[in-house]
C-alpha angles and dihedrals in degrees: 000000000000124000130179116215122175090344093307123117113229119194120202102207136143094213132018122193117190116194095187139033119315108217118199132178115260095252127189137246089265093046110023117196092228107046144138126265091229095045113036097179097052121082147064129312141166112250094184141318110333092357120115118182135191120211135191123186090004092298127115105247107164128022126191119188136163089263107031151015115223129185124195091225142004116287143175128224107219131195102238093206096054105018089233118145106240099179135013119200116195128175089354090294113137113203119239111259115255112250116231109249116224116233118223117220 
């Protein structure tokens, strides 16, 4: 079913298959171009060329560009199966990966 609200087309579908490019407007942190119907200021938007951002509550939280990865605040990446913290990011500093050490026989 298709509805038009405030000039926007809303599709009510259970599955959408796109066989070509999906083009979206750039959006902003306050109004992301890819968002949720129940939370209009949370989603993904394009801040500029080669710069994808994720917003929650209308605020830029995570920014991926062709030259950097920026987070709005410190965060931990946790293994959901064990609860162990696998990676800690502080002050937008990503730790160097640990190199696998070869074992001599």
